[in-house]
KEFI-459467 format. One record per residue (C-alpha): z, y, x; residue in one letter. Coordinates in pm, 1 decimal. Each point is the difference from the previous one (the first is absolute). Last residue first. Layout:
N
         pz         py         px   aa
          Z          Y          X    A
...
END
This chain:
283
         pz         py         px   aa
    22098.1    -6629.6    16953.8    I
     -297.1     -237.9       11.7    K
     -192.5     -111.4      305.8    S
     -367.5       42.0       73.9    A
     -309.4     -161.8      147.6    P
     -304.1      194.7     -122.6    I
     -332.8     -142.1     -115.7    L
     -229.5      280.3     -117.0    F
     -309.2     -107.9     -192.3    T
     -333.4      173.3      -34.6    I
     -251.2     -139.7     -248.8    T
     -349.7      143.8       -1.5    T
     -292.8        6.1     -239.7    G
     -331.1     -149.8     -105.5    K
     -275.1      225.7      131.8    G
       78.8      -82.0      361.6    V
      256.0     -279.8       20.7    A
      358.8       47.1      110.9    T
      318.6     -190.8       79.8    D
      234.3      198.4      225.4    V
      343.2     -126.8      107.6    L
      245.7      243.3      158.2    I
      293.9     -152.7      185.4    K
      363.3       89.5       53.9    G
      225.1      117.8      281.0    H
      122.1      292.2     -218.1    H
      -68.5      279.6      251.0    N
     -296.4     -138.8      192.3    T
     -173.0     -215.3     -262.2    V
       68.8      175.0     -331.4    I
       45.1      365.7       98.7    I
     -230.4        2.9      304.2    D
     -271.6     -181.7     -195.0    H
       32.7      250.4     -286.3    T
      -31.6      287.7      248.4    I
     -320.9     -154.3      135.8    Q
     -116.4      -62.8     -356.1    M
       43.4      363.1      -99.8    G
     -115.1      170.1      319.2    L
     -373.8       37.8      -64.3    G
       68.0      345.6     -140.5    T
     -173.5      -44.6     -336.9    G
     -122.5      226.1     -279.3    E
     -101.8      310.4      196.4    G
     -299.8     -162.7      165.8    V
     -122.9     -286.5     -216.5    P
      194.9     -328.0      -20.6    K
      -88.4     -315.9      191.3    T
      277.1       58.4      253.3    T
       93.7     -114.0      351.6    I
      154.6      286.3      199.5    N
      269.9     -214.1      163.7    E
      -34.4     -377.7       -3.9    H
      144.2     -223.1     -272.0    F
     -329.9      -81.2     -167.7    L
     -198.8      -29.8      322.3    K
     -176.8     -331.9      -59.4    E
       35.0       44.1     -376.7    M
     -208.8      319.3       16.9    V
     -305.2     -171.5      155.3    N
       45.9     -294.4     -238.0    D
      -19.0      211.7     -317.4    P
      315.1       44.2     -213.3    I
      -19.4      -66.5     -373.6    G
     -171.6      211.3     -267.7    C
      273.5      -32.0     -259.4    G
      150.2     -291.2     -190.2    N
      352.6       84.6      114.5    D
      301.4     -198.8      121.2    K
      327.0      149.6      124.0    V
      258.3     -248.1      133.2    S
      360.5       51.4      107.5    I
      176.6     -308.6      139.2    S
      359.7        0.4      122.0    L
      116.4     -292.8      211.2    L
      375.6      -44.8      -19.3    Y
      254.4     -149.2      241.9    P
      -13.9      274.7      262.0    K
      240.0      -90.3      281.8    T
     -154.0     -347.0       44.0    G
      -81.6       51.6      365.6    G
     -239.0      286.5      -63.9    E
     -157.9     -152.5     -312.6    N
     -352.7       88.7      104.7    N
     -100.3     -362.3       61.0    D
       24.2      -58.6     -374.0    S
      268.5     -186.9     -193.8    D
      106.1      295.2     -209.4    N
      133.4      -91.9     -342.0    E
     -203.6      166.3     -271.0    K
      -77.5      344.1     -138.2    C
     -283.4      121.1     -219.9    S
     -183.7      321.4      -83.4    V
     -342.5       -3.9     -163.4    T
     -231.9      289.1      -79.2    V
     -334.5      -75.4     -164.7    D
     -252.4      283.9      -10.2    I
     -294.2       15.2     -237.3    T
     -317.5      205.3      -38.6    P
     -197.0     -128.9     -302.3    K
     -373.5      -46.0       48.7    F
     -180.0      -58.3     -333.0    A
     -200.3      324.8       16.9    T
     -241.3     -139.1      257.4    N
     -287.6      248.8        9.9    G
      -60.9      -56.8      368.3    K
      118.7      353.4       83.6    S
      308.8      -71.0     -211.1    T
       77.5     -309.6      209.1    E
      -18.3      199.9      322.0    E
      214.4      284.6     -137.2    A
      256.6     -255.4     -120.1    Q
       -2.4     -164.9      341.8    Q
       68.8      332.1      173.1    C
      282.2       85.2     -242.5    R
      141.8     -347.1       45.1    L
       -0.9       30.9      378.3    A
      173.9      339.9      -26.0    Y
      268.5     -142.9     -228.2    C
       58.1     -293.1      237.0    A
       18.3      232.1      300.4    N
      259.3      219.9     -170.1    N
      193.5     -315.2      -96.1    M
       -8.2     -116.0      362.7    I
      132.5      333.3      127.2    N
      263.4       47.1     -271.6    L
      145.8     -343.6       67.7    V
       21.9       80.9      372.3    A
      152.2      340.9      -72.7    R
      264.0     -159.0     -226.0    S
       81.7     -249.0      274.6    L
       68.3      283.8      242.5    D
      234.3      203.4     -221.0    Q
      166.6     -323.3     -111.6    P
       84.2     -139.2      347.3    V
       88.2     -351.4     -114.6    V
      316.0     -194.4      -83.4    M
      -56.7     -189.3     -323.7    L
      153.4       54.9     -342.5    R
        4.9     -338.8     -167.6    P
     -295.7     -113.4     -214.1    M
      108.0     -121.1     -343.8    D
     -270.2      115.8     -238.8    D
     -297.5      -74.2      224.3    P
     -286.6      252.0      -10.0    Y
     -360.6      -43.2     -113.3    N
     -194.8      317.2      -71.9    E
     -346.4       18.3     -159.6    C
     -179.5      331.7       42.0    I
     -316.0       67.8     -202.7    S
     -169.3      292.0      168.8    V
     -143.8      326.8     -128.5    N
     -180.2      277.8      185.6    F
     -161.3      258.8     -229.8    S
      272.5      254.8       76.0    K
      -94.1        0.8      370.3    D
      227.6      186.3      240.0    K
      311.2      -18.9     -218.1    A
      -92.0     -359.0      -83.2    R
       16.5      -87.6      369.2    M
      349.0      153.2       23.1    A
       94.4     -186.7     -319.2    H
     -102.3     -329.2      160.9    Y
      185.6       67.2      323.8    S
      321.6       94.4     -179.4    L
      -45.2     -306.3     -220.7    W
       -1.0     -240.3      293.0    I
      275.9      205.2      163.6    Y
      241.0      -37.3     -290.8    E
      -71.0     -368.6      -61.5    H
       40.5      -91.0      367.8    V
      336.8      176.2       25.6    L
      129.5     -156.0     -323.0    K
     -115.9     -348.0      100.9    P
      165.6       42.8      343.7    I
      345.2      116.5     -112.0    D
      113.6       99.1      346.9    T
      305.5      -54.0      218.0    P
      -65.0      232.4      295.2    L
     -134.7      -63.9      348.7    L
      -17.4      319.1      204.7    E
     -324.3       45.3      199.2    G
       12.7      378.4      -22.5    E
      308.9       98.9     -192.7    K
      -11.5      -26.3     -376.0    G
       41.1      327.4     -185.1    R
     -364.8       14.5     -116.1    S
       15.3     -354.5     -137.3    I
      321.9       56.2     -192.4    L
     -127.0      332.9     -133.6    L
     -324.2     -160.1     -118.5    I
      192.6     -280.7     -169.3    G
      231.5      250.9     -166.4    Q
     -307.4      181.5     -128.0    I
     -145.9     -318.7     -146.0    I
      329.1      -86.4     -172.5    D
       23.2      353.7     -142.7    I
     -352.6      -35.8     -139.8    A
      101.7     -321.7     -174.9    R
      305.9      175.8     -141.5    E
     -226.5      268.8     -142.4    G
     -232.7     -267.5     -134.9    H
      284.6     -171.7     -184.1    E
      156.6      323.7     -126.9    K
     -328.5      139.7     -129.5    I
      -81.3     -336.9     -159.9    K
      336.4       -6.2     -178.7    Q
      -57.0      356.4     -119.9    L
     -338.3     -100.6     -141.7    N
      146.5     -298.2     -184.5    T
      278.3      213.4     -153.2    S
     -253.3      264.8     -101.9    L
     -215.6     -264.2     -165.9    D
      301.3     -141.1     -190.9    E
      106.4      348.8     -111.8    V
     -354.9       72.3     -118.0    I
      -16.3     -328.1     -192.7    D
      336.1       69.6     -165.8    A
     -118.0      351.0      -92.0    M
     -315.2     -140.0     -162.6    D
      200.7     -262.9     -190.9    E
      243.2      264.6     -127.3    A
     -289.3      220.0     -107.9    D
     -151.1     -285.9     -201.3    E
      335.9      -84.8     -156.8    E
       74.8      355.3     -109.8    E
      311.0      136.5      164.6    I
      339.5       53.3     -168.3    D
       97.3     -368.8       14.7    D
      -86.0       -9.1      370.9    S
      263.7      263.6       74.5    I
      236.6     -225.4      196.3    D
     -286.2     -196.3      158.8    E
     -157.9      324.9      118.6    L
      330.4      103.0      159.2    I
       27.9     -334.3      180.0    E
     -354.5       34.9      134.2    K
       76.7      350.4      121.9    L
      303.3     -127.3      192.3    D
     -217.8     -269.2      163.1    K
     -254.3      267.3       86.4    L
      272.4      206.0      163.3    L
      104.3     -302.2      208.4    K
     -359.3      -67.6      104.2    E
      -40.7      368.2       84.3    S
      297.0      -19.9      238.2    I
     -154.9     -303.6      170.9    K
     -338.4      175.3       26.9    S
      182.2      305.4      135.9    F
      155.5     -207.7      279.1    N
     -329.6     -168.8       93.6    I
     -198.0      325.0       12.2    V
      280.8      176.5      189.6    F
        8.0     -279.4      259.4    N
     -376.4       34.9       33.6    L
       45.8      371.1       70.3    P
      229.8      -88.3      294.1    N
     -205.8     -291.8      137.5    Q
     -312.6      209.6       49.0    I
      158.9      211.7      275.4    E
      126.0     -303.5      191.4    H
     -335.0     -177.3      -27.8    A
     -184.8      308.5      125.8    I
      228.6       26.9      302.2    G
      -25.8     -371.7       78.1    A
     -379.2       12.3      -32.8    S
      -17.0      296.0      240.9    L
      212.4     -184.2      256.3    M
     -219.1     -310.5      -31.8    G
     -315.8      210.7       26.9    L
      130.1      147.3      324.3    S
       59.5     -351.5      135.8    A
     -346.7     -107.1     -115.7    L
     -156.8      297.6      176.0    K
      186.8      -84.6      320.3    Q
     -115.5     -362.0      -19.8    Q
     -359.1      116.5      -47.2    Q
       26.4      229.9      300.3    K
      140.9     -288.3      204.3    E
     -290.6     -221.9     -103.3    S
     -251.6      273.7       81.5    E
      152.7       28.5      348.0    T
      210.4      296.0      115.8    M
END
């Protein structure tokens, strides 16, 4: 078995594990959301009771209780909102893990990109609590659901975001060593969709051209790495941090499987922009 095949097998196992974890987490989250709704109703009843007995309570105490009730109501609303947000993420993970290999599914692209951008960032933060990045996201409001292989596209987004975070961490270390405290690590994420008039339109069957761009102001990619960027076992990371398969897998996902293109604009010490251009159709 080749290293690439081993990596694919590990990813498949990870997908099954993620689906199992997501399923188990969803049940307690449902309880959190349901009890927050019940508590909101009880709080509303309490507020009505306090209004009925307001004449028997000192004004200062009544104001304090009203403030507490208002704070509790706000907190419960936040619990419900974030619980529902977590449920949405879990459902996305389950959808991706259940997809058949190579199966095109109608996908909310901005939602997928957003979730995996932040998954990558929080994974980096888990390793290094001092690592902070300013992330600017630009998504269209009216993009239709496009037919892609979501479990594959999510891996491609995760790969380039992981690389962007690593490049920023390296650049931050370099700037710190120079005494430059003004350096601010930034990542710009842009998703757009337009009519597809490219050569990759496959006879006009895919009328949209999806663009996903991740731009960082990190250390950039040196020429000797750029020449073999999509080859197997090419990595600038230390042993144990990189497999050298990420960009090769990304190339397979975007170019081979989705018939798209990967554009790379980089300058050493200034940053890198990687853009996926994917011909796609809607539902």
